[in-house]
C-alpha positions as a LaTeX table, in Angstrom:
\begin{tabular}{lrrr}
\hline
Residue & $x$ (\AA) & $y$ (\AA) & $z$ (\AA) \\
\hline
Met1 & 78.61 & 157.91 & 78.66 \\
Ser2 & 80.82 & 154.89 & 78.10 \\
Ile3 & 82.63 & 152.83 & 80.72 \\
Ala4 & 85.73 & 150.88 & 79.68 \\
Leu5 & 87.86 & 148.45 & 81.64 \\
Arg6 & 91.58 & 148.08 & 80.98 \\
Val7 & 92.72 & 144.52 & 80.31 \\
Thr8 & 96.40 & 143.61 & 80.30 \\
Cys9 & 97.47 & 140.57 & 78.32 \\
Pro10 & 100.60 & 139.14 & 80.02 \\
Arg11 & 101.78 & 137.28 & 76.91 \\
Ala12 & 101.83 & 140.19 & 74.54 \\
Met13 & 102.29 & 142.83 & 77.27 \\
Thr14 & 99.78 & 145.05 & 75.50 \\
Glu15 & 96.82 & 146.81 & 77.00 \\
Thr16 & 93.33 & 146.77 & 75.55 \\
Tyr17 & 90.09 & 148.20 & 76.82 \\
Arg18 & 86.70 & 146.50 & 77.08 \\
Thr19 & 83.50 & 148.44 & 77.32 \\
Phe20 & 81.20 & 147.68 & 80.21 \\
Ala21 & 78.98 & 145.66 & 77.86 \\
Glu22 & 81.95 & 143.68 & 76.49 \\
Gln23 & 83.22 & 142.91 & 80.00 \\
Ser24 & 79.73 & 141.85 & 81.11 \\
Leu25 & 79.35 & 139.53 & 78.12 \\
His26 & 82.82 & 138.10 & 78.75 \\
Tyr27 & 81.93 & 137.38 & 82.39 \\
Phe28 & 78.45 & 135.95 & 81.86 \\
Asp29 & 79.37 & 133.94 & 78.76 \\
Arg30 & 82.01 & 131.86 & 80.54 \\
Pro31 & 81.65 & 128.09 & 80.15 \\
His32 & 79.79 & 126.08 & 82.76 \\
Thr33 & 80.09 & 122.33 & 83.23 \\
Glu34 & 76.63 & 121.66 & 84.64 \\
Val35 & 73.82 & 123.11 & 86.73 \\
Pro36 & 74.14 & 122.02 & 90.38 \\
Leu37 & 71.21 & 119.83 & 91.39 \\
Ser38 & 71.89 & 119.99 & 95.13 \\
Pro39 & 73.37 & 122.54 & 97.55 \\
Ile40 & 77.07 & 123.20 & 97.06 \\
Lys41 & 79.03 & 122.03 & 100.08 \\
Ser42 & 82.35 & 123.82 & 100.27 \\
Pro43 & 84.06 & 126.32 & 102.55 \\
Ala44 & 83.09 & 129.04 & 100.08 \\
Ala45 & 79.38 & 128.22 & 100.38 \\
Trp46 & 77.74 & 130.09 & 103.26 \\
Ser47 & 74.34 & 131.05 & 104.53 \\
Gly48 & 72.97 & 133.67 & 106.87 \\
Asp49 & 72.64 & 131.16 & 109.72 \\
Glu50 & 76.34 & 130.26 & 109.44 \\
Leu51 & 77.33 & 133.91 & 109.38 \\
Arg52 & 75.32 & 134.67 & 112.54 \\
Gln53 & 77.02 & 131.78 & 114.38 \\
Ala54 & 80.56 & 132.59 & 113.22 \\
Pro55 & 82.73 & 134.76 & 115.47 \\
Glu56 & 83.60 & 138.14 & 114.05 \\
Thr57 & 87.23 & 138.71 & 113.20 \\
\hline
\end{tabular}
């Protein structure tokens, strides 16, 4: 069984398909600038304690 993901290239307006393995490699092989040496402080960083204190919406 093979899983493929459709990828649309806006420049060429053509569609191609990536297998699950190709998409995984594309995602995990993305460039990184450095390994964080301390906790990341940003609105996107959260922890369980913060979630328990936050009001539900």
